[in-house]
C-alpha positions as CSV (number, residue, x, y, z in Angstrom):
1,M,43.7,37.9,53.5
2,T,44.2,35.2,50.6
3,L,41.2,34.2,49.0
4,S,40.4,30.8,47.6
5,P,40.4,29.7,43.9
6,T,36.9,30.3,43.8
7,A,37.1,33.8,44.8
8,A,40.2,34.5,42.3
9,S,38.1,33.0,39.2
10,L,35.7,35.6,39.9
11,A,38.4,37.8,38.7
12,K,39.7,35.8,35.9
13,G,40.5,37.4,33.0
14,Q,40.0,41.0,34.5
15,G,42.0,43.8,35.7
16,V,41.7,44.0,39.5
17,H,41.9,47.6,40.2
18,D,41.6,49.6,43.4
19,N,37.9,50.4,43.9
20,D,36.6,47.0,41.7
21,L,36.5,43.6,43.0
22,V,38.1,43.1,46.1
23,P,37.1,46.4,47.8
24,T,33.5,45.6,46.8
25,I,33.9,41.6,48.3
26,V,36.4,42.4,51.3
27,G,34.6,46.4,51.6
28,S,33.3,46.4,55.1
29,L,36.3,48.9,55.6
30,G,35.4,50.4,52.7
31,H,38.1,53.0,51.9
32,G,39.8,51.0,49.1
33,Q,43.4,51.5,50.4
34,Y,44.8,47.9,49.6
35,R,47.6,46.5,47.5
36,F,47.1,43.4,45.2
37,S,49.4,40.5,44.1
38,R,48.1,37.5,41.7
39,G,49.5,34.2,41.7
40,P,48.6,31.2,39.7
41,S,45.5,30.5,41.6
42,T,44.9,32.8,44.3
43,L,44.4,36.9,45.0
44,K,46.2,38.3,47.7
45,V,45.0,41.6,49.3
46,E,46.8,43.1,52.0
47,G,45.7,46.7,53.6
48,P,45.5,48.8,56.7
49,N,42.3,48.0,58.8
50,N,42.2,51.4,60.9
51,L,42.6,54.1,58.3
52,L,39.2,55.5,58.9
53,S,37.1,56.1,61.7
54,A,34.0,53.9,62.3
55,Q,31.8,56.9,61.2
56,E,33.8,57.4,57.9
57,R,33.8,53.9,57.1
58,T,30.0,53.7,58.0
59,A,29.4,56.5,55.6
60,V,31.7,54.9,52.7
61,I,29.6,52.0,53.1
62,E,26.3,53.8,52.8
63,K,27.5,55.5,49.5
64,Q,28.8,52.1,48.2
65,I,25.8,50.3,48.7
66,G,23.4,53.5,47.6
67,V,21.3,53.5,50.6
68,A,20.2,56.9,52.8
69,Q,22.6,58.0,55.4
70,G,22.2,55.9,58.6
71,E,20.1,53.0,57.4
72,I,23.0,50.7,57.5
73,K,25.0,50.0,60.6
74,E,28.6,48.7,60.0
75,P,28.4,45.8,62.2
76,E,25.5,44.5,59.8
77,F,27.5,45.2,56.8
78,R,30.7,43.9,58.2
79,N,28.6,40.5,59.4
80,F,27.0,40.2,55.7
81,L,30.8,40.5,54.4
82,Q,32.1,38.1,56.7
83,G,29.6,35.4,55.5
84,V,30.4,36.4,51.8
85,V,34.3,35.9,52.3
86,A,33.6,32.7,54.5
87,A,31.4,31.6,51.4
88,L,34.4,32.0,49.1
89,K,36.8,30.7,51.4
90,Q,35.2,27.3,51.7
91,G,34.5,27.1,47.8
92,T,33.2,24.0,46.8
93,G,33.2,22.7,51.1
94,A,30.5,25.3,51.9
95,S,27.2,25.1,52.6
96,E,24.0,25.1,50.4
97,K,23.4,28.3,51.1
98,A,26.9,29.7,51.1
99,A,27.4,27.8,47.8
100,S,24.4,29.9,46.6
101,V,26.0,33.0,47.8
102,V,29.4,32.0,45.4
103,N,27.1,30.7,42.8
104,S,25.3,34.1,42.4
105,L,28.4,36.2,42.6
106,H,30.2,33.9,40.1
107,H,27.5,34.0,37.5
108,A,26.9,37.9,38.1
109,F,30.6,38.4,37.4
110,I,30.7,36.1,34.1
111,E,27.2,38.3,32.9
112,R,28.0,41.6,33.8
113,G,31.9,42.1,34.9
114,I,32.7,44.0,38.0
115,A,29.8,46.1,37.5
116,G,27.5,42.8,38.0
117,L,29.2,41.7,40.7
118,K,28.9,44.9,42.9
119,A,25.0,45.0,41.8
120,Q,25.1,41.2,42.7
121,I,26.7,42.2,46.5
122,K,24.4,44.7,46.9
123,Y,21.2,42.7,46.5
124,T,22.8,39.9,48.3
125,F,23.4,42.2,51.1
126,H,19.6,43.6,51.1
127,G,18.8,39.7,51.1
128,F,20.7,39.5,54.0
129,L,18.8,42.6,55.7
130,A,15.6,41.1,54.7
131,S,16.3,37.8,56.2
132,Q,17.1,39.3,59.6
133,R,14.2,41.9,59.9
134,F,11.1,39.9,58.3
135,T,8.8,37.9,60.2
136,Q,7.8,34.4,59.4
137,G,4.2,36.0,58.7
138,N,5.9,38.7,56.5
139,L,7.6,36.2,54.7
140,Q,4.6,34.1,54.1
141,D,2.4,37.3,52.9
142,Q,5.3,38.5,50.4
143,A,5.3,34.6,49.1
144,K,1.1,34.8,48.7
145,L,1.6,38.1,46.7
146,A,4.5,36.5,44.4
147,D,2.0,33.6,43.7
148,L,1.6,34.2,40.1
149,R,0.6,30.7,39.0
150,Y,-3.1,32.0,37.6
151,P,-2.7,35.2,35.7
152,A,-6.1,34.9,34.0
153,E,-7.5,35.9,37.5
154,W,-6.2,39.5,37.4
155,Y,-8.8,39.9,34.8
156,P,-12.2,39.3,36.2
157,T,-14.2,41.6,33.9
158,A,-12.8,40.0,30.8
159,R,-13.4,36.5,32.4
160,E,-17.1,37.3,32.6
161,L,-17.6,37.4,29.5
162,Q,-17.8,34.1,26.9
163,R,-14.9,35.0,24.3
164,S,-15.0,33.5,20.8
165,I,-10.8,33.2,19.9
166,H,-10.2,32.8,16.5
167,L,-6.4,31.9,15.7
168,H,-5.2,32.9,12.2
169,V,-1.8,31.0,11.7
170,G,0.4,30.5,8.7
171,P,3.6,31.9,7.1
172,T,4.6,35.5,6.3
173,N,2.7,36.8,3.4
174,S,-0.1,34.5,3.8
175,G,-3.1,36.7,4.4
176,K,-4.0,35.6,7.9
177,T,-4.0,39.6,8.9
178,Y,-5.8,40.5,6.3
179,H,-8.5,38.3,6.9
180,A,-8.9,39.2,10.7
181,L,-9.1,43.0,9.9
182,Q,-11.5,42.2,7.3
183,R,-13.4,41.0,10.3
184,L,-12.7,44.3,12.2
185,E,-14.2,46.2,9.5
186,Q,-17.4,44.5,9.8
187,A,-17.6,45.0,13.5
188,G,-19.3,48.1,15.0
189,S,-16.5,48.6,17.4
190,G,-13.1,47.3,17.9
191,I,-9.3,47.3,18.6
192,Y,-6.3,46.4,16.9
193,A,-3.2,45.8,18.8
194,G,0.1,45.0,17.0
195,P,3.9,45.1,18.0
196,L,4.8,48.2,16.3
197,R,3.8,52.3,15.9
198,L,4.0,51.7,12.2
199,L,1.7,48.7,12.1
200,A,-1.0,50.7,14.3
201,H,-0.5,53.7,11.9
202,E,-1.0,51.5,9.1
203,V,-4.3,50.4,10.4
204,Y,-5.3,53.4,11.7
205,T,-4.6,54.9,8.2
206,R,-6.5,52.0,6.7
207,L,-9.9,52.2,8.7
208,N,-10.4,55.9,8.6
209,A,-9.9,55.6,4.8
210,R,-12.8,52.7,4.6
211,G,-15.2,55.2,6.3
212,K,-14.5,53.6,9.7
213,P,-13.4,56.3,12.3
214,C,-10.7,55.1,14.4
215,N,-8.2,56.6,16.8
216,L,-4.8,55.9,17.2
217,I,-3.0,55.2,20.7
218,T,0.4,54.1,21.4
219,G,3.0,55.1,24.1
220,D,4.3,58.4,22.5
221,E,1.5,59.4,20.2
222,R,-2.1,60.0,20.0
223,Q,-4.6,60.9,17.3
224,V,-8.4,61.1,18.3
225,V,-10.4,61.4,15.4
226,D,-13.3,61.1,17.4
227,V,-14.0,60.7,20.9
228,D,-17.0,58.5,20.3
229,A,-15.2,56.5,17.7
230,G,-15.6,52.7,18.1
231,M,-12.4,51.9,16.8
232,S,-8.8,52.0,18.3
233,S,-5.4,51.1,16.6
234,C,-2.9,50.6,19.2
235,T,0.7,49.4,20.0
236,V,-0.1,46.1,21.9
237,E,1.1,47.7,25.6
238,M,-1.1,50.5,25.0
239,V,-4.4,47.9,24.7
240,P,-7.4,49.4,26.4
241,L,-8.6,46.7,29.0
242,H,-11.4,48.9,30.4
243,S,-13.9,48.8,27.6
244,T,-16.2,45.9,25.7
245,V,-15.8,45.9,22.2
246,D,-17.1,43.5,19.3
247,V,-14.1,42.7,17.9
248,A,-10.4,42.9,18.8
249,V,-7.4,42.0,17.0
250,I,-4.1,40.9,18.3
251,D,-1.1,40.8,15.5
252,E,2.1,38.7,15.8
253,I,0.9,36.6,18.6
254,Q,4.4,34.6,18.3
255,M,5.6,37.3,20.3
256,I,4.2,36.4,23.4
257,G,6.8,34.1,23.9
258,N,9.2,36.8,23.6
259,E,11.6,37.1,26.2
260,E,11.6,40.9,27.2
261,R,8.1,41.9,25.6
262,G,5.9,38.7,25.9
263,W,4.2,40.0,29.0
264,A,2.1,42.4,26.9
265,W,0.7,39.7,24.4
266,T,-0.2,37.8,27.6
267,Q,-1.8,40.7,28.8
268,A,-3.9,41.5,26.0
269,V,-5.2,38.0,25.3
270,M,-6.2,37.4,28.8
271,G,-7.5,41.3,29.2
272,I,-9.1,42.2,26.3
273,R,-12.9,42.6,26.8
274,A,-13.9,41.2,23.4
275,K,-16.9,39.1,22.1
276,E,-14.3,38.2,19.0
277,L,-10.7,37.9,19.5
278,H,-8.5,37.2,16.5
279,L,-4.9,36.3,17.1
280,C,-2.7,36.5,14.0
281,G,0.9,34.2,13.8
282,E,2.9,31.9,13.4
283,E,2.0,27.9,13.3
284,R,3.9,27.4,16.2
285,T,1.8,29.3,19.0
286,V,-0.8,26.6,18.3
287,P,-0.1,24.3,21.4
288,L,0.4,27.1,23.7
289,V,-2.9,29.1,22.4
290,K,-4.8,26.0,22.9
291,E,-3.9,25.9,26.7
292,L,-4.4,29.4,27.4
293,A,-8.1,29.0,25.9
294,V,-8.9,26.3,28.0
295,A,-7.3,28.3,31.2
296,M,-9.6,31.1,30.2
297,G,-12.7,29.1,29.5
298,D,-12.8,30.7,25.8
299,D,-13.8,28.6,22.6
300,L,-11.4,28.4,20.2
301,Q,-11.2,28.0,16.4
302,I,-7.9,27.6,14.5
303,H,-7.5,29.1,10.8
304,H,-4.7,27.7,8.6
305,Y,-3.4,29.7,5.6
306,K,-0.7,29.0,3.1
307,R,1.6,31.6,1.5
308,L,0.1,33.9,-1.4
309,S,3.2,33.8,-3.4
310,P,6.0,31.2,-3.6
311,L,9.2,31.9,-1.8
312,K,12.4,29.9,-3.1
313,T,15.7,29.6,-1.6
314,M,18.4,29.9,-3.9
315,S,21.4,27.3,-4.8
316,A,24.3,29.5,-4.7
317,S,25.3,32.6,-2.8
318,L,26.5,35.9,-4.4
319,R,30.1,34.7,-3.4
320,G,30.6,37.9,-1.7
321,D,30.3,39.8,-5.2
322,L,28.3,43.3,-4.5
323,S,28.0,43.6,-8.5
324,N,25.7,40.9,-8.5
325,L,23.0,42.5,-6.6
326,R,19.7,44.0,-8.4
327,K,17.0,46.2,-8.5
328,G,14.7,44.8,-5.5
329,D,17.3,43.1,-3.9
330,C,17.4,43.6,0.3
331,V,20.8,42.7,2.2
332,V,20.3,41.9,5.7
333,A,22.8,42.6,8.4
334,F,22.9,42.8,12.1
335,R,25.2,45.6,13.0
336,K,24.6,48.9,12.7
337,V,28.3,49.5,11.3
338,A,27.7,46.7,9.1
339,I,24.8,48.1,7.4
340,H,26.2,51.6,6.8
341,R,29.7,49.9,5.5
342,L,27.4,47.8,3.2
343,K,25.5,51.0,1.9
344,N,28.7,52.7,1.1
345,D,30.3,49.6,-0.4
346,I,27.1,48.8,-2.6
347,E,27.0,52.1,-3.7
348,S,30.5,52.6,-4.9
349,T,30.4,49.3,-6.8
350,T,27.2,49.4,-8.2
351,R,26.4,53.4,-8.3
352,K,22.8,52.6,-7.1
353,R,21.3,54.1,-4.5
354,V,20.8,52.4,-1.2
355,A,18.0,52.8,1.2
356,V,19.0,51.6,4.9
357,I,16.5,50.6,7.7
358,Y,17.4,49.6,11.1
359,G,16.1,49.5,14.8
360,S,17.5,52.6,16.1
361,L,16.3,54.7,13.1
362,P,13.1,57.0,14.2
363,P,10.1,55.0,13.1
364,E,9.4,57.9,10.7
365,I,12.7,57.5,8.8
366,R,12.2,53.8,8.7
367,A,8.7,54.5,6.7
368,Q,10.8,57.2,4.8
369,Q,13.4,55.0,3.8
370,A,10.9,52.0,3.0
371,A,8.7,54.4,0.5
372,L,12.2,55.3,-1.4
373,F,13.0,51.9,-1.8
374,N,9.5,50.9,-2.9
375,N,9.0,53.6,-5.3
376,P,10.1,52.3,-8.8
377,D,10.3,55.7,-10.3
378,N,13.4,56.5,-8.3
379,D,17.0,55.5,-8.2
380,Y,16.8,53.7,-4.7
381,D,17.0,49.9,-6.3
382,I,18.6,48.1,-3.0
383,L,17.8,48.0,0.7
384,V,20.3,47.3,3.6
385,A,18.5,46.4,6.6
386,S,18.5,44.7,9.9
387,D,16.2,42.3,11.2
388,A,13.8,45.5,11.7
389,I,12.1,44.5,8.6
390,G,10.9,41.1,10.0
391,M,7.8,43.0,10.8
392,G,5.7,46.5,10.6
393,L,6.9,47.5,7.0
394,N,5.6,47.0,3.5
395,L,8.1,46.4,1.4
396,S,8.5,45.6,-2.3
397,I,11.4,43.0,-1.7
398,K,12.2,40.5,-4.7
399,R,15.4,38.8,-3.1
400,I,16.5,38.8,0.5
401,I,20.3,38.2,1.0
402,F,21.7,37.1,4.4
403,S,25.2,38.9,4.7
404,D,25.6,37.3,8.2
405,T,23.4,34.7,9.9
406,R,24.9,35.3,13.5
407,K,23.6,38.1,15.9
408,W,25.2,39.7,18.9
409,N,22.7,38.6,21.7
410,G,24.4,40.5,24.6
411,R,27.1,38.1,25.7
412,F,28.4,36.5,22.6
413,A,27.4,36.3,18.5
414,A,25.1,33.2,17.9
415,T,23.3,31.8,15.3
416,I,19.9,33.4,14.5
417,E,17.1,31.2,15.1
418,P,15.1,29.3,12.1
419,S,12.3,31.3,13.0
420,Q,13.7,34.6,12.7
421,I,15.3,33.5,9.4
422,K,12.2,32.6,8.0
423,Q,10.2,35.7,9.3
424,I,12.9,37.9,7.7
425,A,13.2,35.8,4.4
426,G,9.1,35.9,4.3
427,R,9.6,39.5,3.3
428,A,10.6,38.6,-0.3
429,G,7.8,38.4,-2.8
430,R,5.3,40.5,-0.8
431,Y,1.6,39.5,-2.3
432,R,0.2,43.3,-2.1
433,T,1.6,46.4,-0.2
434,A,-0.1,48.7,2.3
435,A,-0.9,51.2,-0.7
436,Q,-2.7,48.5,-2.6
437,A,-4.5,47.2,0.7
438,V,-6.1,50.5,1.2
439,E,-6.9,51.4,-2.3
440,T,-8.2,47.9,-3.8
441,P,-11.9,47.5,-2.9
442,T,-13.1,44.9,-1.0
443,D,-15.3,43.1,-3.4
444,Q,-11.8,43.2,-5.8
445,I,-9.9,40.7,-3.8
446,N,-10.4,36.9,-3.7
447,T,-11.5,35.9,-0.3
448,P,-11.6,32.0,-0.6
449,D,-12.0,29.7,2.6
450,A,-8.6,30.2,5.0
451,Q,-7.1,26.8,4.1
452,T,-6.7,27.6,0.6
453,T,-4.0,29.7,-1.2
454,N,-5.4,33.5,-2.4
455,N,-3.9,34.5,-5.8
456,S,-4.0,38.0,-6.9
457,P,-6.0,38.4,-10.0
458,D,-3.6,40.9,-11.3
459,V,-0.3,39.6,-10.5
460,S,1.5,36.8,-11.9
461,P,3.4,34.0,-9.7
462,A,6.7,35.1,-11.6
463,Q,6.0,38.7,-10.4
464,T,5.4,37.8,-7.0
465,L,8.0,34.9,-6.6
466,G,10.4,35.9,-3.6
467,L,14.2,34.5,-3.5
468,V,16.5,34.0,-0.8
469,T,20.0,33.5,-0.6
470,S,23.4,34.5,1.1
471,L,26.0,37.0,0.4
472,Q,28.8,34.4,1.3
473,K,29.0,30.9,0.8
474,N,29.5,29.8,3.8
475,D,26.3,31.2,5.2
476,L,24.1,29.6,2.9
477,S,23.8,26.6,4.6
478,V,22.4,28.0,7.5
479,V,19.7,30.0,5.3
480,Q,18.7,26.4,3.5
481,R,18.5,24.4,6.8
482,A,16.1,27.2,8.7
483,M,14.0,27.5,5.2
484,I,13.3,23.8,5.3
485,G,13.0,23.2,8.8
486,E,10.4,23.3,11.6
487,A,10.9,25.9,14.2
488,D,10.1,24.7,17.8
489,P,6.8,25.5,19.2
490,I,6.5,28.1,21.8
491,M,5.8,26.8,25.0
492,T,5.7,29.5,27.4
493,A,4.1,32.9,27.7
494,G,5.6,35.8,29.3
495,I,4.1,37.8,32.2
496,L,5.0,40.6,34.8
497,P,3.2,41.1,37.9
498,P,0.8,44.0,37.7
499,D,1.5,47.2,39.1
500,D,-0.7,46.9,42.3
501,I,1.3,43.7,43.0
502,I,4.6,45.4,43.1
503,V,3.2,48.1,45.3
504,R,1.8,46.1,47.5
505,F,5.3,43.9,47.7
506,A,7.4,47.3,47.7
507,A,5.4,48.1,51.1
508,Y,7.2,45.3,53.3
509,F,10.3,46.9,52.7
510,P,12.2,49.9,54.4
511,P,11.9,53.3,52.0
512,S,15.9,53.2,51.5
513,T,15.5,49.8,50.0
514,P,16.8,50.0,46.2
515,F,13.4,49.7,43.9
516,S,15.9,47.3,41.6
517,Y,16.1,44.7,44.6
518,I,12.4,44.7,45.0
519,L,12.0,43.7,41.4
520,I,14.4,41.2,41.5
521,R,13.6,39.7,45.0
522,L,9.9,39.5,43.3
523,H,11.3,38.1,40.6
524,N,13.1,35.3,42.6
525,I,10.5,34.2,44.9
526,S,7.5,34.0,42.2
527,L,5.7,30.9,41.9
528,L,4.8,30.4,38.1
529,N,2.6,27.9,35.9
530,P,4.5,25.3,33.8
531,R,3.1,27.4,30.7
532,F,4.4,30.9,31.7
533,H,7.7,32.6,32.2
534,F,8.8,35.6,34.0
535,C,9.9,38.4,31.4
536,A,13.3,39.8,31.5
537,L,14.0,42.6,33.9
538,A,17.3,44.0,32.5
539,D,16.0,47.0,31.1
540,R,13.6,47.5,34.0
541,I,16.6,47.0,36.5
542,S,19.0,49.8,34.6
543,I,16.3,52.2,34.8
544,A,15.6,51.8,38.4
545,N,19.2,51.8,39.2
546,A,19.5,54.8,37.3
547,I,16.9,56.6,39.1
548,E,17.7,55.4,42.5
549,P,19.4,58.4,43.6
550,V,16.0,60.5,43.0
551,K,14.4,60.9,46.2
552,K,10.7,61.8,46.6
553,L,9.6,59.2,43.7
554,T,6.4,57.1,44.8
555,V,6.8,53.6,44.0
556,R,4.1,53.8,41.1
557,E,6.2,56.7,39.7
558,R,9.2,54.3,39.8
559,I,7.1,51.5,38.2
560,I,6.0,54.4,35.4
561,F,9.5,54.9,34.5
562,C,10.9,51.5,34.5
563,A,8.1,50.6,31.9
564,S,9.4,53.8,29.7
565,P,11.2,53.3,26.3
566,A,14.6,54.7,27.6
567,G,16.5,51.8,26.3
568,I,19.5,52.0,29.0
569,K,21.9,49.9,27.7
570,D,23.9,49.2,31.1
571,N,24.9,50.9,34.0
572,T,27.6,52.5,32.0
573,D,25.4,54.6,29.4
574,D,26.1,57.4,31.2
575,S,24.0,59.7,28.8
576,M,20.8,58.1,28.7
577,I,21.1,57.6,32.7
578,G,21.8,61.5,32.9
579,I,18.7,62.1,30.8
580,V,16.2,59.9,32.6
581,R,17.7,60.9,36.4
582,A,17.1,64.5,35.1
583,L,13.2,63.7,33.9
584,A,13.3,61.8,37.2
585,E,13.9,64.8,39.2
586,C,11.5,66.7,37.6
587,V,8.7,64.5,38.6
588,A,10.1,64.3,42.2
589,S,10.2,68.1,42.5
590,N,7.1,68.7,40.4
591,S,8.8,71.1,38.6
592,G,11.2,72.2,36.1
593,G,10.0,69.9,33.1
594,G,10.2,72.1,30.1
595,I,12.4,70.6,27.3
596,L,14.7,73.7,27.4
597,D,15.4,73.4,31.0
598,I,16.3,69.7,30.6
599,E,20.4,70.3,30.0
600,P,21.3,66.5,29.4
601,L,18.8,66.4,26.5
602,G,21.8,67.9,24.3
603,L,19.8,70.2,21.8
604,S,22.8,71.5,20.8
605,V,23.5,68.7,17.9
606,L,20.4,70.4,15.9
607,Q,22.9,73.4,15.7
608,Q,25.6,71.2,13.6
609,D,25.5,71.4,9.8
610,V,24.8,68.3,8.1
611,A,27.1,69.2,5.1
612,R,30.0,69.3,7.7
613,Y,29.0,66.7,10.1
614,A,27.6,63.6,8.0
615,S,29.2,61.0,9.7
616,R,28.3,58.1,11.8
617,S,29.0,59.7,14.7
618,F,26.7,62.7,13.8
619,L,24.1,60.2,13.1
620,E,24.2,58.5,16.2
621,K,23.6,61.5,18.4
622,L,20.8,62.5,16.5
623,E,19.5,58.9,16.6
624,Y,20.0,59.1,20.7
625,L,18.6,63.0,20.6
626,H,15.4,61.4,19.0
627,K,15.3,58.7,21.3
628,A,15.6,61.0,24.4
629,L,12.8,63.0,22.9
630,I,10.7,60.2,22.6
631,L,11.3,59.4,26.3
632,Y,10.0,63.0,27.2
633,I,7.0,62.8,25.0
634,W,6.3,59.4,26.6
635,L,6.3,60.4,29.9
636,S,4.3,63.8,29.1
637,F,1.2,61.8,28.4
638,R,1.9,60.2,31.9
639,F,3.0,63.6,33.9
640,A,1.4,66.1,31.9
641,G,1.6,68.7,34.9
642,V,5.4,68.4,34.8
643,F,6.4,67.8,31.3
644,T,4.4,70.8,30.0
645,T,6.4,71.6,26.5
646,Q,4.9,68.8,24.6
647,A,4.1,70.6,21.5
648,M,7.5,72.1,21.4
649,A,9.0,68.5,21.8
650,F,6.9,67.2,18.6
651,Y,8.1,70.1,16.6
652,V,12.0,69.5,17.6
653,K,11.3,65.9,17.0
654,T,10.8,67.2,13.4
655,L,13.7,68.6,13.2
656,V,15.8,65.8,14.3
657,E,14.3,63.4,11.8
658,D,14.7,66.1,9.2
659,K,18.3,65.9,9.9
660,I,18.4,62.2,10.2
661,E,16.8,62.3,6.8
662,R,19.5,64.6,5.3
663,V,22.4,62.7,6.5
664,L,21.1,59.5,5.3
665,S,20.8,60.7,1.8
666,Q,24.2,61.6,1.6
667,A,25.7,59.4,-1.0
668,S,27.9,57.9,1.8
669,L,28.8,58.6,5.1
670,K,32.0,59.7,6.5
671,P,33.7,56.8,8.6
672,R,33.0,57.9,12.5
673,G,34.6,60.6,13.8
674,T,36.1,61.8,10.4
675,Y,34.9,65.8,10.9
676,D,35.1,65.4,14.5
677,R,38.9,65.2,14.6
678,Q,39.7,67.6,11.9
679,L,36.8,70.6,12.3
680,K,35.8,72.6,14.6
681,P,32.0,72.8,15.1
682,K,30.6,76.1,13.6
683,R,26.9,77.7,13.4
684,S,24.6,75.7,11.5
685,T,23.5,76.9,8.1
686,D,21.4,73.9,7.2
687,S,18.4,74.9,5.9
688,I,15.1,73.6,8.1
689,S,12.2,76.0,6.7
690,V,8.9,75.0,8.0
691,S,7.1,76.6,5.2
692,E,8.7,74.2,3.2
693,N,8.0,71.2,5.0
694,P,11.1,68.9,5.2
695,N,9.1,66.0,6.4
696,S,6.9,66.0,3.2
697,E,7.6,62.2,1.8
698,R,6.3,60.0,-0.8
699,A,3.5,57.8,0.0
700,D,3.6,54.1,-2.0
701,D,1.4,55.3,-4.4
702,G,4.0,58.2,-5.2
703,S,1.8,60.6,-3.9
704,V,3.1,63.6,-1.4
705,S,1.9,63.0,2.2
706,D,2.7,65.8,5.0
707,E,3.9,62.8,7.9
708,R,4.1,65.6,10.2
709,S,1.1,67.3,10.1
710,R,-0.8,63.8,9.9
711,Q,1.0,63.3,13.3
712,E,0.4,66.5,15.0
713,P,-2.6,68.3,13.6
714,W,-1.9,71.2,16.0
715,S,1.6,72.1,14.1
716,A,-0.1,74.1,12.0
717,T,-1.6,76.0,14.5
718,F,2.4,75.8,16.1
719,E,4.0,76.8,13.3
720,P,3.2,80.7,12.5
721,H,4.8,81.2,16.1
722,L,8.3,79.6,15.0
723,N,9.2,82.3,12.4
724,L,12.2,83.5,14.5
725,V,13.3,79.8,14.8
726,D,12.9,79.4,11.3
727,R,15.2,82.3,10.0
728,T,17.8,81.5,12.5
729,A,17.8,77.1,11.5
730,G,17.0,77.8,7.9
731,S,18.3,80.8,6.4
732,G,21.9,80.6,7.2
733,V,21.4,84.4,8.2
734,E,23.0,85.1,12.0
735,Q,20.2,86.6,14.2
736,K,21.3,89.5,16.7
737,S,19.7,90.2,20.0
738,P,19.5,94.0,21.3
739,A,22.8,93.3,23.0
740,G,24.4,92.0,19.9
741,A,24.8,88.3,20.8
742,S,24.3,85.6,18.6
743,L,21.0,84.0,18.6
744,D,21.0,80.2,17.7
745,L,18.3,77.5,17.4
746,V,18.0,76.6,21.0
747,S,18.0,80.1,22.2
748,N,15.0,80.9,19.9
749,L,13.1,77.8,21.2
750,R,13.8,79.3,24.8
751,R,11.9,82.6,23.5
752,L,8.9,80.1,22.6
753,K,9.0,78.1,25.9
754,E,5.7,80.0,27.1
755,L,3.2,78.7,24.5
756,P,-0.1,80.3,24.3
757,K,-3.0,78.1,25.7
758,S,-4.4,77.4,22.4
759,L,-1.5,75.6,21.3
760,E,-1.7,72.5,23.8
761,P,-2.3,69.4,22.0
762,E,-6.0,68.6,22.0
763,T,-4.9,65.0,22.1
764,R,-3.1,64.7,25.7
765,A,-3.8,62.4,28.1
């Protein structure tokens, strides 16, 4: 069989292998026994047609497509693939339907290579089955469910209220969020919703410090100060929609247009039951919020703010000379390897200590690194960070320096958006830090009309001047254009269908239908209002595919997993796929959810000595483990009866954070894999003593605060039961069991698997 140039173009630039492109396209035989040859415009495939029996071929096909045995009949699949091959042969002369098949396969291959092509054929096949099995009535009912043009109607109780919306807009460091929080503090009940746990924690701390009892609610943390507290501080995905409050504040409202998380802001704006709703963000949200307010029937008032401290773009770059860096500088990079390389180069060039902040660092470590940089009394004079500093951290930055203006977008390196450059640049010359906000009494702060500019009475403009430039000369023009230009307005709000709609839609499909296909089909046939966009499904699809082999999961359980912070990069992220699948197996079987029973977590990395293994690869392993622990804790709040060792997971999480902190404190990180190649692992002698409390850190005011006890109020009760763990992990003395075998950290944690009931966290949902 010789395929047309259209088919050959699918394989352009890729090596064609036995089990890759062609066995998938021409895979009705499924056995992969082919010989391949390539000409300038053709891909020739030859192979016997009768190596396997019909039953064997069917079994291979079922495995290839990922469905239960017996669900697919070979003739159906053969007919489908004949249609695919025919469409490929016809090329530009194909019918509209056939051309659609070709285009979808071509697009999938260009976007995600062979894996994407296989996935697209799988989804196209299930679409083929659907077209054969659904009646016209079924299709009409599905279309009704997929009519998502009126999301405001999904929240009828919020529509019953006559809400007043206040939109606070202005540049970074203009006081817009401050004024909204002032109103929240004056209310009897209220909600704060922010994009990051760090922001939610900051407001939680601020309100409680001001004598307003406030609970903290995030995906992986609960702090219940008072069950009857009128205030809640949340991440935006966790906003409670079931209670009515006086005032709600939704921060960073421009995130409503985000391709991945925008749905959470739309849900909060439309669903929150607040008499007064305050939205804080960028000026470019005004047109969209106006239209949303009209659609919801709410009153809208817009408050404009100006920057509280001056921000200036420099006329010259640093010309690549790191010796020109000075105290208070922040160098911005967009790749983790570049961040660590810059840290090493700066420390060796300037002899100054460098703090680092980037997205995959745990929030606790980011806050700790920010505290080191903000403290004027230590030698951490310079910060190297990613765009993670754009929101969520209060940093005393005097000058922002872009080391690059291009960022990988998943397919190629693209110039970062002007709005993102402005967001990052605005971190320079901060008006007030979080500590100052808590410590300064309200009556000592000027609060003029929102249209005017505030200036602190005790901080001169020279002290708060923010500067922006680039490290290399060729990036400076990009920064300068972004700083003087106007960002495009946000025109659409992100949405995802509510869980109930997904459950009802899934009921139309056979149980063997991959959940990822159901999500994609709902996405493809949905009707949307022009002011909304369907949020990207890539992460949810990756998780759905990872747990597809796990049987006995309900649709709602699959929905919960797909919304989890698993962060599977793609179908080749085998480690996280294994972890997610293992956790899903626990839910399906309703057993085996103890943290020490889940092998893929890889707790053994905790036993490696920081002094011996302080390399980038070791740091990445710790970050990966922390991510897995966050996932476990997140799921433990939703499947409390399955994941029963939440307390231990929190404790192990603090051990990981301590290791990460100590790795980062090294003068420089050794190149990736240096020690992995040259040294064999040995038993850890790292000091991790609970009594010494390695997670104590300096707050912005220089005082020492216990981050762990603040986050886990039950840890003080938990710690006395961990003496054996401390001795093994902290003393360097090898413990012996009665049989003479060495007891390592994980072994001793296993001995604590059965926790007393008194140690269960009181805040468990």
